[in-house]
Backbone as a chain_set.jsonl record, in Angstrom:
{"seq": "XXXXXXXXXXXXXXXXXXXXXXXXXXXXXXXXXXXXXXXXXXXXXXXXXXXXXXXXXXXXXXXXXXXXXXXXXXXXXXXXXXXXXXXXXXXXXXXXXXXXXXXXXXXXX", "coords": {"N": [[-26.412, 17.585, -63.791], [-24.979, 19.466, -65.014], [-22.488, 18.383, -65.554], [-23.242, 16.217, -67.126], [-24.457, 17.51, -69.339], [-21.971, 19.022, -70.131], [-20.377, 16.933, -70.965], [-21.629, 15.487, -72.911], [-21.789, 17.993, -74.882], [-19.071, 17.999, -75.565], [-18.558, 15.629, -76.746], [-20.068, 15.894, -78.965], [-18.737, 17.5, -80.379], [-18.948, 20.343, -80.687], [-18.397, 23.804, -81.074], [-16.502, 25.176, -78.703], [-16.08, 27.997, -78.469], [-18.559, 28.9, -79.021], [-20.058, 27.853, -77.103], [-18.989, 29.29, -74.792], [-19.745, 31.978, -75.67], [-22.546, 31.834, -75.65], [-23.29, 31.077, -73.149], [-24.243, 32.735, -71.218], [-26.535, 33.585, -71.902], [-29.225, 32.74, -71.037], [-29.417, 34.208, -68.757], [-30.422, 36.691, -69.566], [-33.019, 36.697, -69.19], [-33.483, 37.995, -66.69], [-33.89, 40.614, -67.142], [-36.673, 40.618, -66.932], [-37.4, 41.612, -64.569], [-37.026, 44.116, -64.671], [-39.45, 45.268, -65.134], [-40.576, 46.295, -62.918], [-42.298, 44.742, -61.792], [-42.003, 42.221, -59.539], [-43.179, 39.794, -59.703], [-43.902, 39.239, -62.356], [-41.162, 39.254, -63.249], [-40.065, 37.059, -61.868], [-41.493, 35.077, -63.187], [-40.697, 35.198, -65.893], [-38.045, 34.808, -65.635], [-38.016, 32.293, -64.293], [-39.167, 30.701, -66.598], [-37.097, 30.559, -68.397], [-35.377, 29.205, -67.058], [-35.932, 26.532, -66.221], [-35.738, 23.146, -67.07], [-37.565, 22.393, -69.164], [-37.78, 23.937, -71.561], [-35.196, 23.69, -72.978], [-35.211, 20.972, -73.016], [-37.588, 20.424, -74.766], [-36.31, 21.739, -76.939], [-34.185, 20.18, -77.541], [-35.304, 17.805, -78.092], [-37.017, 18.388, -80.415], [-35.14, 19.25, -82.219], [-33.72, 16.758, -82.576], [-35.862, 15.084, -83.68], [-36.456, 16.524, -85.826], [-34.509, 16.149, -87.323], [-32.363, 17.909, -87.189], [-29.607, 18.263, -85.994], [-27.902, 20.247, -85.572], [-28.789, 22.028, -83.616], [-28.979, 20.836, -81.287], [-26.654, 21.513, -79.703], [-27.216, 23.956, -78.688], [-29.174, 23.503, -76.856], [-27.895, 21.779, -75.151], [-25.921, 23.728, -73.968], [-27.611, 25.568, -72.634], [-28.932, 23.737, -70.936], [-26.687, 23.225, -69.327], [-25.914, 25.758, -68.464], [-28.287, 26.235, -66.736], [-27.867, 23.887, -64.78], [-25.521, 24.573, -63.636], [-26.216, 27.082, -62.174], [-27.974, 26.001, -60.413], [-26.41, 24.502, -58.889], [-24.895, 26.562, -57.781], [-26.554, 27.41, -56.156], [-28.578, 29.303, -57.179], [-31.807, 29.177, -57.525], [-35.197, 28.517, -58.713], [-37.268, 31.263, -58.921], [-39.369, 33.046, -56.481], [-42.385, 35.005, -56.171], [-41.662, 37.068, -54.678], [-39.161, 38.468, -54.942], [-36.032, 38.675, -56.37], [-34.037, 37.452, -54.822], [-35.357, 35.375, -53.348], [-35.769, 31.962, -53.532], [-36.456, 28.638, -54.645], [-34.573, 27.227, -53.586], [-33.732, 28.444, -51.272], [-32.923, 31.463, -49.487], [-31.046, 33.885, -51.246], [-28.067, 35.813, -50.634], [-26.845, 37.82, -47.953], [-27.607, 36.537, -44.666], [-30.061, 37.877, -42.508], [-29.541, 39.773, -39.71]], "CA": [[-26.959, 17.917, -65.124], [-24.054, 20.434, -65.604], [-21.529, 17.638, -65.946], [-23.61, 15.298, -68.191], [-24.554, 18.196, -70.514], [-20.703, 19.2, -70.74], [-19.776, 15.681, -71.609], [-22.372, 15.592, -74.231], [-21.62, 18.919, -75.665], [-17.674, 17.693, -76.02], [-18.691, 14.447, -77.686], [-20.776, 16.238, -80.204], [-17.701, 18.186, -81.224], [-19.424, 21.551, -81.156], [-17.4, 25.021, -80.741], [-16.312, 25.899, -77.188], [-16.247, 29.432, -78.556], [-19.996, 29.125, -79.083], [-20.372, 27.54, -75.682], [-18.649, 30.575, -74.167], [-20.672, 33.175, -76.123], [-24.041, 31.794, -75.24], [-23.536, 30.328, -71.798], [-24.938, 33.61, -69.97], [-27.769, 34.249, -72.615], [-30.302, 32.504, -70.25], [-29.641, 35.148, -67.61], [-31.125, 37.943, -70.161], [-34.383, 36.754, -68.608], [-33.571, 38.636, -65.387], [-34.537, 41.731, -67.522], [-38.193, 40.815, -66.613], [-37.474, 42.355, -63.027], [-37.044, 45.505, -65.054], [-40.965, 45.766, -65.383], [-40.95, 46.668, -61.803], [-43.23, 43.827, -60.966], [-41.333, 41.106, -59.076], [-44.159, 38.638, -60.125], [-43.439, 39.033, -63.782], [-39.829, 39.058, -63.372], [-39.918, 35.722, -61.443], [-42.181, 34.146, -64.251], [-39.968, 35.108, -67.124], [-36.884, 34.147, -65.171], [-38.38, 30.837, -64.185], [-39.438, 30.248, -67.937], [-35.958, 30.369, -69.242], [-34.446, 28.331, -66.083], [-36.656, 25.185, -65.918], [-35.161, 22.225, -68.029], [-38.575, 22.012, -70.05], [-37.537, 24.506, -72.819], [-34.098, 23.12, -73.509], [-35.617, 19.573, -73.391], [-38.302, 20.668, -76.118], [-35.708, 22.1, -78.035], [-33.31, 18.982, -77.991], [-36.178, 16.641, -78.677], [-37.455, 18.795, -81.496], [-33.831, 18.965, -83.07], [-33.614, 15.173, -82.807], [-37.001, 14.787, -84.357], [-36.58, 17.08, -87.149], [-32.91, 15.872, -87.839], [-31.681, 19.232, -87.068], [-28.59, 18.09, -84.924], [-27.159, 21.653, -85.214], [-29.563, 22.819, -82.538], [-28.551, 20.135, -79.967], [-25.57, 22.042, -78.849], [-27.612, 25.116, -78.042], [-30.018, 23.014, -75.734], [-26.694, 21.557, -74.062], [-25.312, 25.027, -73.504], [-28.946, 25.918, -72.024], [-28.98, 22.814, -69.867], [-25.364, 23.223, -68.646], [-26.372, 26.79, -67.555], [-29.258, 25.902, -65.619], [-27.197, 22.887, -63.927], [-24.439, 25.324, -62.961], [-27.055, 27.879, -61.54], [-28.793, 25.138, -59.418], [-25.115, 23.939, -58.02], [-24.433, 27.521, -57.149], [-27.697, 27.908, -55.266], [-29.425, 30.091, -57.746], [-32.755, 28.305, -57.787], [-36.405, 29.205, -59.387], [-37.605, 32.322, -58.138], [-40.584, 33.466, -55.93], [-42.534, 36.453, -56.75], [-41.207, 37.847, -53.386], [-38.256, 39.1, -55.275], [-35.047, 37.871, -56.972], [-33.352, 36.701, -53.823], [-36.269, 34.393, -52.757], [-35.745, 30.963, -54.47], [-36.872, 27.282, -54.105], [-33.371, 26.502, -52.984], [-33.32, 29.054, -50.135], [-32.691, 32.871, -49.735], [-29.833, 34.451, -51.724], [-27.527, 36.97, -50.116], [-26.567, 37.736, -46.563], [-28.583, 36.349, -43.63], [-30.39, 38.979, -41.609], [-28.868, 39.512, -38.387]], "C": [[-25.933, 18.76, -65.974], [-22.966, 19.482, -66.267], [-22.059, 16.782, -67.192], [-23.818, 16.466, -69.425], [-23.029, 18.693, -70.932], [-19.967, 18.225, -71.336], [-20.385, 15.552, -72.889], [-21.959, 16.49, -75.237], [-20.044, 18.586, -76.112], [-17.728, 16.488, -76.774], [-19.395, 14.969, -78.8], [-19.348, 17.164, -81.102], [-17.866, 19.682, -81.577], [-18.324, 22.578, -80.537], [-17.525, 25.313, -79.322], [-16.38, 27.478, -77.341], [-17.925, 29.801, -78.495], [-20.484, 29.006, -77.733], [-20.276, 28.804, -74.685], [-19.424, 31.821, -74.54], [-21.85, 32.889, -75.729], [-24.363, 31.436, -73.908], [-24.499, 31.197, -70.848], [-26.284, 34.041, -70.707], [-29.076, 33.857, -71.583], [-30.659, 33.803, -69.146], [-30.308, 36.626, -68.125], [-32.43, 37.853, -69.457], [-34.614, 37.488, -67.235], [-34.071, 40.053, -65.88], [-36.093, 41.844, -67.154], [-38.283, 41.368, -65.312], [-37.512, 43.88, -63.424], [-38.535, 46.08, -65.107], [-41.211, 46.411, -64.236], [-41.99, 45.677, -61.068], [-42.382, 42.48, -60.859], [-42.152, 39.644, -59.682], [-43.823, 38.273, -61.367], [-42.004, 38.464, -63.93], [-39.381, 37.483, -63.046], [-40.416, 34.556, -62.498], [-41.24, 34.044, -65.265], [-38.617, 34.415, -66.76], [-36.932, 32.536, -65.026], [-38.547, 29.985, -65.607], [-38.194, 29.564, -68.604], [-34.931, 29.564, -68.088], [-35.028, 27.293, -65.463], [-35.879, 24.256, -67.323], [-36.3, 21.917, -69.229], [-38.298, 22.793, -71.504], [-36.459, 23.954, -73.487], [-34.322, 21.767, -73.78], [-36.494, 19.48, -74.636], [-37.448, 20.773, -77.213], [-34.622, 21.015, -78.615], [-34.185, 18.022, -78.747], [-36.59, 17.047, -80.114], [-36.191, 18.543, -82.693], [-33.684, 17.407, -83.339], [-34.704, 14.598, -83.839], [-37.036, 15.47, -85.934], [-35.063, 16.849, -87.994], [-32.105, 17.123, -88.094], [-30.606, 19.308, -85.796], [-27.892, 19.334, -84.692], [-27.73, 22.421, -84.044], [-29.435, 22.03, -81.155], [-27.401, 20.827, -79.026], [-26.193, 23.313, -78.024], [-28.542, 24.636, -76.73], [-29.084, 22.605, -74.641], [-26.196, 22.474, -73.531], [-26.442, 25.452, -72.3], [-29.037, 25.131, -70.624], [-27.833, 22.986, -68.901], [-25.544, 24.721, -67.714], [-27.105, 26.557, -66.403], [-28.561, 24.885, -64.522], [-26.293, 23.706, -63.033], [-25.018, 26.22, -61.796], [-27.395, 27.078, -60.468], [-27.435, 24.709, -58.27], [-24.633, 25.281, -57.334], [-25.54, 28.106, -56.202], [-28.71, 28.95, -55.842], [-30.851, 29.297, -58.296], [-33.929, 29.149, -58.644], [-36.786, 30.239, -58.388], [-39.093, 32.392, -57.859], [-40.849, 34.644, -56.41], [-42.408, 37.662, -55.487], [-40.118, 38.899, -53.842], [-37.018, 38.134, -55.714], [-34.328, 36.843, -55.957], [-34.051, 35.533, -53.175], [-36.439, 33.196, -53.766], [-36.136, 29.726, -53.822], [-35.713, 26.617, -53.428], [-32.885, 27.247, -51.734], [-33.204, 30.574, -50.595], [-31.18, 33.233, -50.108], [-29.396, 35.668, -50.837], [-27.197, 36.558, -48.637], [-27.677, 37.341, -45.694], [-28.611, 37.712, -42.747], [-29.876, 38.592, -40.276], [-29.881, 39.627, -37.35]], "O": [[-25.923, 18.822, -67.203], [-22.565, 19.735, -67.403], [-21.345, 16.67, -68.189], [-23.263, 16.209, -70.493], [-22.849, 18.769, -72.147], [-19.047, 18.473, -72.115], [-19.695, 15.509, -73.907], [-21.742, 16.064, -76.372], [-19.806, 19.024, -77.237], [-16.784, 16.334, -77.549], [-19.24, 14.263, -79.797], [-19.229, 17.304, -82.32], [-17.214, 20.25, -82.452], [-17.521, 22.24, -79.667], [-18.593, 25.666, -78.822], [-16.718, 28.165, -76.377], [-18.392, 30.823, -77.993], [-21.206, 29.858, -77.217], [-21.186, 29.232, -73.976], [-19.704, 32.641, -73.666], [-22.429, 33.902, -75.337], [-25.522, 31.455, -73.495], [-25.275, 30.745, -70.006], [-27.063, 34.801, -70.131], [-29.905, 34.743, -71.381], [-31.765, 34.23, -68.815], [-30.645, 37.518, -67.347], [-32.965, 38.91, -69.119], [-35.73, 37.58, -66.724], [-34.683, 40.71, -65.039], [-36.682, 42.923, -67.086], [-39.429, 41.615, -64.937], [-37.942, 44.749, -62.666], [-38.728, 47.296, -65.118], [-42.126, 47.23, -64.329], [-42.405, 45.861, -59.923], [-42.11, 41.774, -61.83], [-41.564, 38.616, -60.02], [-43.461, 37.119, -61.596], [-41.712, 37.455, -64.571], [-38.593, 36.821, -63.722], [-39.91, 33.441, -62.627], [-40.884, 32.918, -65.61], [-38.133, 33.555, -67.495], [-36.13, 31.731, -65.5], [-38.146, 28.827, -65.73], [-38.153, 28.467, -69.16], [-33.747, 29.383, -68.371], [-34.766, 27.042, -64.287], [-35.563, 24.788, -68.387], [-35.945, 21.232, -70.188], [-38.62, 22.206, -72.536], [-36.671, 23.673, -74.667], [-33.711, 21.27, -74.726], [-36.261, 18.623, -75.489], [-37.615, 20.149, -78.262], [-34.258, 20.951, -79.789], [-33.875, 17.522, -79.829], [-36.543, 16.19, -80.996], [-36.268, 17.871, -83.722], [-33.527, 17.02, -84.497], [-34.415, 13.762, -84.696], [-37.548, 14.974, -86.938], [-34.715, 17.346, -89.065], [-31.338, 17.299, -89.041], [-30.665, 20.113, -84.867], [-27.294, 19.484, -83.626], [-27.132, 23.388, -83.573], [-29.749, 22.539, -80.079], [-27.323, 20.663, -77.808], [-25.769, 23.644, -76.916], [-28.606, 25.332, -75.717], [-29.271, 22.91, -73.463], [-25.875, 22.229, -72.368], [-26.068, 25.631, -71.141], [-29.17, 25.648, -69.514], [-28.058, 22.886, -67.695], [-25.342, 24.772, -66.501], [-26.662, 26.653, -65.259], [-28.763, 25.165, -63.34], [-26.301, 23.547, -61.812], [-24.519, 26.205, -60.671], [-27.041, 27.554, -59.389], [-27.566, 24.645, -57.047], [-23.963, 25.144, -56.311], [-25.386, 29.156, -55.579], [-29.584, 29.425, -55.117], [-30.89, 28.863, -59.447], [-33.682, 30.236, -59.165], [-36.634, 30.081, -57.177], [-39.95, 31.976, -58.639], [-40.017, 35.36, -56.966], [-42.921, 38.78, -55.433], [-40.069, 40.011, -53.316], [-37.039, 36.938, -55.423], [-34.094, 35.665, -56.225], [-33.393, 34.745, -52.496], [-37.159, 33.352, -54.752], [-36.176, 29.66, -52.594], [-35.851, 25.579, -52.781], [-31.865, 26.884, -51.149], [-33.342, 30.929, -51.765], [-30.239, 32.92, -49.379], [-30.235, 36.433, -50.362], [-27.232, 35.42, -48.169], [-28.771, 37.827, -45.98], [-27.663, 38.408, -42.384], [-29.785, 37.455, -39.814], [-29.579, 39.456, -36.169]]}, "num_chains": 1, "name": "protein.A"}
């Protein structure tokens, strides 16, 4: 997904400055963990790290002939794809380090 979204982004001719500026925006969802409730933190993080929302954004942009919104969806998809490639999966309510791809961090000895 990361490679496909990057290629599509390049073919659209959108600004790479925009790409760089917005690439980390989905990670602001980690602020959900500031509530002190890992369950809510996981829900908020997961909402912004699934392909559903950027997919809806892209489809809505195409349906409404708002092509200018498609690059935002592609940046979002690219972010999620890179996260998955690096092992940052969707979070479980046990804490930030517990993901559907395995445990993050050092292994217990």
